[in-house]
NUGUVO-327841 format. One record per residue (C-alpha): residue in three letters; residue number from 1; x, y, z. Coordinates in pm, 1 decimal. Example, Ala and Ser with C-alpha at 12.3 -4.5 7.8 and 13.67 -1.06 7.14 Angstrom:
+------+-----+----------+----------+----------+
! type ! seq !       xx !       yy !       zz !
+------+-----+----------+----------+----------+
!  ALA !   1 !   1230.0 !   -450.0 !    780.0 !
!  SER !   2 !   1367.0 !   -106.0 !    714.0 !
+------+-----+----------+----------+----------+
This chain:
+------+-----+----------+----------+----------+
! type ! seq !       xx !       yy !       zz !
+------+-----+----------+----------+----------+
!  MET !   1 ! -13385.9 !   9952.7 !  -5750.5 !
!  LYS !   2 ! -13126.2 !   9838.2 !  -6002.3 !
!  ILE !   3 ! -12754.5 !   9923.7 !  -5973.1 !
!  ILE !   4 ! -12503.2 !   9813.0 !  -6236.6 !
!  ASN !   5 ! -12134.2 !   9892.8 !  -6252.9 !
!  LEU !   6 ! -12102.2 !   9999.6 !  -6616.4 !
!  ILE !   7 ! -11724.2 !  10016.9 !  -6603.0 !
!  GLU !   8 ! -11424.7 !  10012.2 !  -6372.4 !
!  ASP !   9 ! -11058.3 !   9906.9 !  -6382.8 !
!  THR !  10 ! -11104.5 !   9530.7 !  -6371.5 !
!  SER !  11 ! -11328.6 !   9261.0 !  -6516.1 !
!  LYS !  12 ! -11384.3 !   8906.3 !  -6397.6 !
!  THR !  13 ! -11469.0 !   8778.4 !  -6745.3 !
!  PRO !  14 ! -11410.1 !   8880.3 !  -7108.4 !
!  ASP !  15 ! -11784.5 !   8948.0 !  -7131.6 !
!  TYR !  16 ! -11730.6 !   9304.9 !  -7009.8 !
!  VAL !  17 ! -11476.3 !   9567.0 !  -7109.6 !
!  GLN !  18 ! -11271.4 !   9753.1 !  -6851.0 !
!  GLU !  19 ! -11075.7 !  10078.1 !  -6830.0 !
!  HIS !  20 ! -10930.6 !  10308.8 !  -6567.2 !
!  GLY !  21 ! -11246.8 !  10492.0 !  -6475.9 !
!  LEU !  22 ! -11585.2 !  10448.2 !  -6314.9 !
!  SER !  23 ! -11951.0 !  10459.4 !  -6416.6 !
!  PHE !  24 ! -12276.6 !  10328.6 !  -6268.4 !
!  TYR !  25 ! -12626.4 !  10287.9 !  -6408.8 !
!  ILE !  26 ! -12914.0 !  10309.4 !  -6159.6 !
!  GLU !  27 ! -13290.2 !  10269.3 !  -6188.0 !
!  THR !  28 ! -13514.8 !  10395.3 !  -5909.2 !
!  PRO !  29 ! -13895.4 !  10427.5 !  -5903.6 !
!  ASN !  30 ! -13863.2 !  10782.4 !  -6042.3 !
!  HIS !  31 ! -13531.7 !  10793.4 !  -6227.8 !
!  LYS !  32 ! -13291.9 !  10631.6 !  -6468.9 !
!  LEU !  33 ! -12957.8 !  10783.3 !  -6392.9 !
!  VAL !  34 ! -12586.7 !  10748.4 !  -6451.6 !
!  VAL !  35 ! -12323.2 !  10829.2 !  -6191.5 !
!  ASP !  36 ! -11994.8 !  10917.0 !  -6366.1 !
!  THR !  37 ! -11916.7 !  10818.9 !  -6724.1 !
!  GLY !  38 ! -11572.5 !  10657.3 !  -6718.7 !
!  SER !  39 ! -11267.9 !  10774.6 !  -6913.2 !
!  SER !  40 ! -11422.0 !  10726.8 !  -7258.4 !
!  ASP !  41 ! -11733.4 !  10587.8 !  -7425.8 !
!  ALA !  42 ! -11630.8 !  10230.3 !  -7334.9 !
!  PHE !  43 ! -11911.7 !  10212.1 !  -7076.8 !
!  LEU !  44 ! -12156.9 !  10198.0 !  -7369.7 !
!  GLU !  45 ! -12041.9 !   9848.3 !  -7462.8 !
!  ASN !  46 ! -12120.7 !   9712.1 !  -7117.1 !
!  ALA !  47 ! -12455.6 !   9893.5 !  -7122.1 !
!  ARG !  48 ! -12539.0 !   9718.1 !  -7451.0 !
!  ARG !  49 ! -12448.4 !   9381.6 !  -7301.2 !
!  HIS !  50 ! -12702.0 !   9452.3 !  -7024.8 !
!  ASN !  51 ! -12959.4 !   9563.3 !  -7284.5 !
!  LEU !  52 ! -12983.0 !   9906.1 !  -7122.5 !
!  ASP !  53 ! -13144.8 !  10188.5 !  -7316.0 !
!  LEU !  54 ! -12932.6 !  10486.2 !  -7213.4 !
!  SER !  55 ! -13150.4 !  10721.0 !  -7420.0 !
!  GLN !  56 ! -13394.2 !  10702.7 !  -7127.0 !
!  VAL !  57 ! -13142.6 !  10841.6 !  -6875.3 !
!  ASP !  58 ! -13283.7 !  11157.5 !  -6714.7 !
!  THR !  59 ! -13009.9 !  11243.0 !  -6462.8 !
!  VAL !  60 ! -12629.1 !  11234.0 !  -6468.5 !
!  ILE !  61 ! -12419.9 !  11289.6 !  -6156.0 !
!  LEU !  62 ! -12049.8 !  11365.8 !  -6202.4 !
!  THR !  63 ! -11880.5 !  11309.9 !  -5869.4 !
!  HIS !  64 ! -11566.5 !  11518.5 !  -5929.2 !
!  GLY !  65 ! -11356.9 !  11691.2 !  -6192.0 !
!  HIS !  66 ! -11131.1 !  11405.7 !  -6305.2 !
!  ALA !  67 ! -11135.3 !  11275.4 !  -6660.7 !
!  ALA !  68 ! -11164.1 !  10911.5 !  -6548.4 !
!  HIS !  69 ! -11514.4 !  10996.5 !  -6424.5 !
!  CYS !  70 ! -11634.4 !  11244.3 !  -6686.9 !
!  GLY !  71 ! -11477.0 !  11126.2 !  -7013.6 !
!  GLY !  72 ! -11794.0 !  10983.0 !  -7164.2 !
!  VAL !  73 ! -12041.3 !  11255.6 !  -7071.9 !
!  ARG !  74 ! -12066.2 !  11407.6 !  -7421.8 !
!  THR !  75 ! -12134.1 !  11064.2 !  -7571.3 !
!  LEU !  76 ! -12401.5 !  10995.4 !  -7310.6 !
!  LEU !  77 ! -12569.1 !  11329.8 !  -7381.9 !
!  GLU !  78 ! -12581.3 !  11248.3 !  -7752.2 !
!  LEU !  79 ! -12795.0 !  10947.5 !  -7656.4 !
!  ALA !  80 ! -12992.1 !  11126.1 !  -7382.3 !
!  PRO !  81 ! -12995.4 !  11496.0 !  -7477.8 !
!  ASN !  82 ! -13264.1 !  11580.8 !  -7221.7 !
!  ALA !  83 ! -13072.8 !  11442.3 !  -6926.0 !
!  LYS !  84 ! -12973.0 !  11692.8 !  -6659.0 !
!  VAL !  85 ! -12608.5 !  11688.4 !  -6547.8 !
!  TYR !  86 ! -12508.7 !  11786.0 !  -6194.1 !
!  ILE !  87 ! -12145.0 !  11876.0 !  -6124.9 !
!  ARG !  88 ! -11962.8 !  12095.3 !  -5876.2 !
!  GLU !  89 ! -11885.7 !  12447.5 !  -5996.4 !
!  THR !  90 ! -11527.0 !  12391.7 !  -5877.1 !
!  ALA !  91 ! -11477.7 !  12082.0 !  -6095.9 !
!  PHE !  92 ! -11312.0 !  12264.7 !  -6386.6 !
!  GLY !  93 ! -10973.7 !  12336.1 !  -6229.3 !
!  ASP !  94 ! -10629.2 !  12254.8 !  -6368.9 !
!  PHE !  95 ! -10591.3 !  11922.5 !  -6190.2 !
!  TYR !  96 ! -10267.1 !  11727.1 !  -6232.0 !
!  ASN !  97 ! -10120.1 !  11397.4 !  -6119.7 !
!  GLY !  98 !  -9744.3 !  11368.9 !  -6089.2 !
!  GLU !  99 !  -9487.0 !  11196.0 !  -5871.9 !
!  ASN ! 100 !  -9265.3 !  11499.0 !  -5939.9 !
!  VAL ! 101 !  -9459.4 !  11702.0 !  -5684.5 !
!  PHE ! 102 !  -9273.5 !  11506.5 !  -5416.0 !
!  ASN ! 103 !  -8932.0 !  11586.1 !  -5561.6 !
!  ASP ! 104 !  -8807.0 !  11900.5 !  -5735.9 !
!  GLY ! 105 !  -9133.6 !  12090.2 !  -5740.9 !
!  PHE ! 106 !  -9428.2 !  12102.7 !  -5976.5 !
!  HIS ! 107 !  -9387.2 !  12141.6 !  -6353.6 !
!  LYS ! 108 !  -9686.6 !  12120.5 !  -6585.2 !
!  ASP ! 109 !  -9483.3 !  11971.6 !  -6867.4 !
!  SER ! 110 !  -9382.6 !  11668.7 !  -6660.4 !
!  ALA ! 111 !  -9711.2 !  11611.4 !  -6477.2 !
!  THR ! 112 ! -10022.5 !  11444.8 !  -6618.2 !
!  PHE ! 113 ! -10335.7 !  11652.4 !  -6665.1 !
!  VAL ! 114 ! -10628.0 !  11462.3 !  -6511.6 !
!  GLY ! 115 ! -10893.8 !  11735.5 !  -6524.3 !
!  ILE ! 116 ! -11188.2 !  11776.9 !  -6757.4 !
!  GLU ! 117 ! -11258.0 !  12008.6 !  -7045.6 !
!  LYS ! 118 ! -11379.9 !  12344.3 !  -6923.6 !
!  GLU ! 119 ! -11628.1 !  12368.7 !  -7211.1 !
!  LEU ! 120 ! -11846.1 !  12108.5 !  -7038.0 !
!  ALA ! 121 ! -11960.4 !  12383.3 !  -6801.4 !
!  GLU ! 122 ! -12128.0 !  12561.0 !  -7096.0 !
!  LEU ! 123 ! -12347.7 !  12267.9 !  -7199.1 !
!  PRO ! 124 ! -12718.2 !  12352.7 !  -7157.9 !
!  GLN ! 125 ! -12781.6 !  12029.0 !  -6965.9 !
!  VAL ! 126 ! -12523.1 !  12113.0 !  -6699.2 !
!  GLN ! 127 ! -12622.3 !  12251.6 !  -6360.1 !
!  LEU ! 128 ! -12333.2 !  12375.0 !  -6145.8 !
!  ILE ! 129 ! -12364.1 !  12288.2 !  -5776.1 !
!  SER ! 130 ! -12211.7 !  12506.8 !  -5506.7 !
!  GLY ! 131 ! -12301.3 !  12310.1 !  -5194.0 !
!  ASP ! 132 ! -12539.4 !  12051.3 !  -5051.5 !
!  PHE ! 133 ! -12832.8 !  12022.1 !  -5289.3 !
!  VAL ! 134 ! -13164.0 !  11835.6 !  -5289.5 !
!  ILE ! 135 ! -13269.7 !  11731.8 !  -5641.3 !
!  ASP ! 136 ! -13597.7 !  11570.2 !  -5532.8 !
!  GLU ! 137 ! -13734.0 !  11327.8 !  -5276.0 !
!  GLU ! 138 ! -13510.7 !  11047.8 !  -5410.4 !
!  LEU ! 139 ! -13185.7 !  11225.9 !  -5493.3 !
!  GLN ! 140 ! -12965.8 !  11462.9 !  -5298.3 !
!  LEU ! 141 ! -12602.1 !  11572.0 !  -5305.0 !
!  PHE ! 142 ! -12367.3 !  11671.7 !  -5027.7 !
!  THR ! 143 ! -12018.7 !  11816.7 !  -5053.5 !
!  ASN ! 144 ! -11750.5 !  12031.2 !  -4887.2 !
!  ILE ! 145 ! -11580.8 !  11764.4 !  -4672.1 !
!  THR ! 146 ! -11298.4 !  11937.2 !  -4486.5 !
!  GLU ! 147 ! -11199.8 !  11679.1 !  -4223.2 !
!  ARG ! 148 ! -10879.1 !  11481.4 !  -4283.7 !
!  GLU ! 149 ! -10904.5 !  11185.9 !  -4045.5 !
!  LEU ! 150 ! -10737.5 !  10873.3 !  -4192.6 !
!  TRP ! 151 ! -10687.2 !  11059.3 !  -4520.6 !
!  PRO ! 152 ! -10528.1 !  10839.6 !  -4792.6 !
!  SER ! 153 ! -10169.4 !  10956.7 !  -4843.1 !
!  CYS ! 154 ! -10183.8 !  10868.7 !  -5214.9 !
!  ASN ! 155 ! -10384.5 !  11191.1 !  -5255.4 !
!  GLN ! 156 ! -10062.6 !  11385.8 !  -5209.4 !
!  LYS ! 157 !  -9960.3 !  11344.6 !  -5573.9 !
!  LEU ! 158 ! -10280.2 !  11517.1 !  -5689.9 !
!  HIS ! 159 ! -10243.6 !  11892.8 !  -5731.1 !
!  ARG ! 160 ! -10416.2 !  12193.5 !  -5879.4 !
!  ALA ! 161 ! -10187.0 !  12398.6 !  -6102.4 !
!  ILE ! 162 ! -10167.0 !  12770.8 !  -6033.4 !
!  ASP ! 163 !  -9926.8 !  12847.4 !  -6320.1 !
!  GLU ! 164 !  -9665.2 !  12657.7 !  -6523.3 !
!  THR ! 165 !  -9438.4 !  12584.6 !  -6226.1 !
!  THR ! 166 !  -9656.6 !  12638.8 !  -5919.5 !
!  SER ! 167 !  -9928.9 !  12423.6 !  -5773.5 !
!  GLU ! 168 ! -10114.3 !  12353.0 !  -5452.4 !
!  GLN ! 169 ! -10238.6 !  12030.6 !  -5300.5 !
!  ASP ! 170 ! -10582.2 !  11948.3 !  -5438.1 !
!  ASP ! 171 ! -10829.9 !  12000.2 !  -5155.3 !
!  PHE ! 172 ! -11097.6 !  11799.5 !  -5342.5 !
!  SER ! 173 ! -11358.2 !  12068.3 !  -5292.4 !
!  HIS ! 174 ! -11479.3 !  11960.1 !  -5639.3 !
!  GLU ! 175 ! -11612.1 !  11630.4 !  -5498.6 !
!  GLN ! 176 ! -11979.9 !  11566.7 !  -5436.7 !
!  PHE ! 177 ! -12157.6 !  11260.4 !  -5303.7 !
!  LEU ! 178 ! -12494.0 !  11127.9 !  -5416.2 !
!  VAL ! 179 ! -12752.8 !  10986.1 !  -5177.2 !
!  ILE ! 180 ! -13043.6 !  10789.2 !  -5323.3 !
!  SER ! 181 ! -13340.2 !  10729.9 !  -5092.7 !
!  ALA ! 182 ! -13580.3 !  10475.6 !  -5242.1 !
!  GLU ! 183 ! -13742.7 !  10143.2 !  -5161.8 !
!  ASP ! 184 ! -13651.8 !  10170.9 !  -4793.2 !
!  LEU ! 185 ! -13281.8 !  10206.8 !  -4874.3 !
!  ARG ! 186 ! -13037.2 !  10493.2 !  -4848.2 !
!  VAL ! 187 ! -12753.9 !  10439.8 !  -5095.0 !
!  LEU ! 188 ! -12441.2 !  10655.4 !  -5091.7 !
!  PHE ! 189 ! -12229.4 !  10688.5 !  -5408.2 !
!  VAL ! 190 ! -11879.9 !  10818.9 !  -5330.7 !
!  GLY ! 191 ! -11697.1 !  10832.3 !  -5667.1 !
!  CYS ! 192 ! -11328.1 !  10817.2 !  -5569.4 !
!  CYS ! 193 ! -11380.5 !  10944.0 !  -5215.9 !
!  HIS ! 194 ! -11062.1 !  11151.1 !  -5221.5 !
!  SER ! 195 ! -11192.7 !  11326.5 !  -4910.3 !
!  GLY ! 196 ! -11155.6 !  10998.7 !  -4721.1 !
!  ILE ! 197 ! -11430.6 !  10744.3 !  -4668.9 !
!  VAL ! 198 ! -11418.5 !  10786.5 !  -4289.1 !
!  ASN ! 199 ! -11478.2 !  11161.3 !  -4327.3 !
!  VAL ! 200 ! -11758.9 !  11112.7 !  -4578.8 !
!  MET ! 201 ! -11933.9 !  10863.8 !  -4349.9 !
!  SER ! 202 ! -11902.1 !  11110.0 !  -4062.1 !
!  ALA ! 203 ! -12047.3 !  11391.3 !  -4276.0 !
!  PHE ! 204 ! -12338.7 !  11167.0 !  -4379.2 !
!  GLU ! 205 ! -12411.5 !  11089.6 !  -4014.9 !
!  GLN ! 206 ! -12400.6 !  11456.1 !  -3915.5 !
!  ARG ! 207 ! -12600.4 !  11597.5 !  -4205.5 !
!  LEU ! 208 ! -12848.9 !  11323.5 !  -4289.3 !
!  GLY ! 209 ! -12861.6 !  11126.2 !  -3965.3 !
!  GLY ! 210 ! -12770.4 !  10764.0 !  -3910.6 !
!  ALA ! 211 ! -12574.4 !  10561.3 !  -4164.7 !
!  PRO ! 212 ! -12636.2 !  10464.8 !  -4527.3 !
!  ASP ! 213 ! -12754.2 !  10113.0 !  -4598.7 !
!  LEU ! 214 ! -12513.0 !  10081.1 !  -4891.0 !
!  VAL ! 215 ! -12193.0 !  10263.6 !  -4985.9 !
!  ILE ! 216 ! -12075.7 !  10225.2 !  -5346.0 !
!  GLY ! 217 ! -11756.1 !  10349.0 !  -5511.5 !
!  GLY ! 218 ! -11380.4 !  10377.4 !  -5479.6 !
!  PHE ! 219 ! -11196.3 !  10458.3 !  -5157.1 !
!  HIS ! 220 ! -10875.7 !  10584.6 !  -5322.2 !
!  MET ! 221 ! -10635.6 !  10348.1 !  -5146.7 !
!  MET ! 222 ! -10447.4 !  10240.6 !  -5458.6 !
!  THR ! 223 ! -10086.0 !  10360.1 !  -5452.8 !
!  GLN ! 224 !  -9757.3 !  10292.6 !  -5630.1 !
!  GLN ! 225 !  -9622.6 !   9953.3 !  -5525.9 !
!  TYR ! 226 !  -9259.7 !   9972.4 !  -5633.5 !
!  PHE ! 227 !  -9152.6 !   9837.7 !  -5294.4 !
!  GLY ! 228 !  -9486.4 !   9708.3 !  -5171.6 !
!  PHE ! 229 !  -9713.1 !   9876.3 !  -4918.6 !
!  SER ! 230 !  -9543.0 !  10023.1 !  -4611.7 !
!  LYS ! 231 !  -9637.5 !   9909.9 !  -4260.9 !
!  GLU ! 232 !  -9776.3 !  10259.4 !  -4201.7 !
!  TYR ! 233 ! -10002.7 !  10235.8 !  -4504.6 !
!  LEU ! 234 ! -10128.0 !   9890.5 !  -4406.9 !
!  PHE ! 235 ! -10201.7 !  10026.4 !  -4059.3 !
!  LEU ! 236 ! -10397.5 !  10313.0 !  -4220.2 !
!  ILE ! 237 ! -10609.3 !  10066.1 !  -4419.4 !
!  ASP ! 238 ! -10673.1 !   9859.1 !  -4105.9 !
!  GLU ! 239 ! -10780.0 !  10168.7 !  -3911.8 !
!  ILE ! 240 ! -11017.0 !  10270.3 !  -4192.0 !
!  GLY ! 241 ! -11163.9 !   9920.2 !  -4190.1 !
!  ARG ! 242 ! -11217.6 !   9932.2 !  -3814.3 !
!  LYS ! 243 ! -11392.5 !  10269.5 !  -3841.2 !
!  LEU ! 244 ! -11617.7 !  10148.8 !  -4124.1 !
!  ASN ! 245 ! -11707.7 !   9837.3 !  -3928.8 !
!  GLU ! 246 ! -11872.4 !  10059.3 !  -3664.9 !
!  TYR ! 247 ! -12154.6 !  10131.4 !  -3910.8 !
!  PRO ! 248 ! -12434.6 !   9884.9 !  -4001.3 !
!  THR ! 249 ! -12352.4 !   9947.5 !  -4367.5 !
!  ARG ! 250 ! -12281.7 !   9720.1 !  -4664.4 !
!  TYR ! 251 ! -11988.2 !   9838.1 !  -4880.3 !
!  TYR ! 252 ! -11936.5 !   9774.7 !  -5252.7 !
!  THR ! 253 ! -11599.7 !   9908.9 !  -5360.7 !
!  CYS ! 254 ! -11398.4 !   9912.7 !  -5683.5 !
!  HIS ! 255 ! -11178.6 !  10130.8 !  -5908.6 !
!  CYS ! 256 ! -10926.8 !  10334.0 !  -5705.7 !
!  THR ! 257 ! -10953.1 !  10119.1 !  -5391.8 !
!  GLY ! 258 ! -10725.8 !   9861.0 !  -5552.7 !
!  LEU ! 259 ! -10749.0 !   9486.5 !  -5505.2 !
!  MET ! 260 ! -10479.8 !   9452.0 !  -5239.4 !
!  PRO ! 261 ! -10625.6 !   9725.2 !  -5015.9 !
!  TYR ! 262 ! -10969.3 !   9571.4 !  -5072.9 !
!  HIS ! 263 ! -10851.2 !   9233.4 !  -4942.1 !
!  ARG ! 264 ! -10690.2 !   9411.8 !  -4647.0 !
!  LEU ! 265 ! -11020.7 !   9588.9 !  -4574.4 !
!  LYS ! 266 ! -11201.5 !   9258.0 !  -4596.3 !
!  GLY ! 267 ! -10989.8 !   9138.5 !  -4305.1 !
!  GLN ! 268 ! -11165.9 !   9402.4 !  -4094.2 !
!  LEU ! 269 ! -11510.2 !   9405.3 !  -4257.3 !
!  GLY ! 270 ! -11561.2 !   9045.0 !  -4363.6 !
!  ASN ! 271 ! -11883.2 !   8995.8 !  -4559.9 !
!  LYS ! 272 ! -11977.4 !   9360.5 !  -4514.1 !
!  VAL ! 273 ! -11753.2 !   9454.2 !  -4808.0 !
!  SER ! 274 ! -11743.0 !   9322.9 !  -5166.9 !
!  TYR ! 275 ! -11549.9 !   9417.1 !  -5478.4 !
!  LEU ! 276 ! -11762.3 !   9523.8 !  -5774.0 !
!  TYR ! 277 ! -11615.6 !   9444.6 !  -6117.4 !
!  SER ! 278 ! -11702.5 !   9587.7 !  -6459.2 !
!  GLY ! 279 ! -12049.0 !   9483.1 !  -6569.4 !
!  GLU ! 280 ! -12158.3 !   9346.4 !  -6232.0 !
!  GLU ! 281 ! -12500.0 !   9420.0 !  -6086.2 !
!  ILE ! 282 ! -12547.8 !   9457.0 !  -5712.2 !
!  PRO ! 283 ! -12780.3 !   9178.5 !  -5589.6 !
!  LEU ! 284 ! -13023.0 !   9395.9 !  -5396.4 !
!  ASN ! 285 ! -13283.7 !   9122.9 !  -5363.7 !
!  GLN ! 286 ! -13056.4 !   8881.4 !  -5181.1 !
+------+-----+----------+----------+----------+
């Protein structure tokens, strides 16, 4: 199996471009697939630098309905028009990000739209997923995480607009999680994991049995740092780290985890967790 981070928010070297977003390229015995497509077509440049032929991609998984994960899907489909795209049917909501939701109420004109274009749902390659779904013997999706244990508080600024001045807290029912079973590994891709990595690990254990060998993606711990991280938030990160350390799992995180929370997690997980930068390949053979 080959797993390459095509793009995320940071890069160790000028060899690879970066942007706020996330995309992975994966090769399995039966598939060449892409999980998320970043905010734009910038992921293509890093694919070229790895000499990847994205025209051979047969499967695209979009983990949730945020533009930072779906922005390059049209460009990818121009290269691989026969690829099948799997996305939640609930991923086309009016999703907004705004600090104003904490203050004087929600207003569309002062919040930032972070959703995706609704027309994507009409593309012939797109299959809308309503619940847990088995694609084949290698690929399956699970969704509908409702637990809120150790839920990252930075989710609170993410809302779904109901009208111009009314919104509700995003419940992240538009998230889905990919499990790849191949070469004696079970690999879990979590996107941004807005539902909370502890809750997703628990759902994996309940629905699929045991624990994944690898978990890859963001844990959505990044938050505004105007005054630094509060003691309560640091305690939350430590508790998440302790929970994750109960599993015999290797974690590769990036994107919305943030570097400071990552280093805090590493205090609990040690060598069981690594940060994955733009363009980096996971060393599966080590």
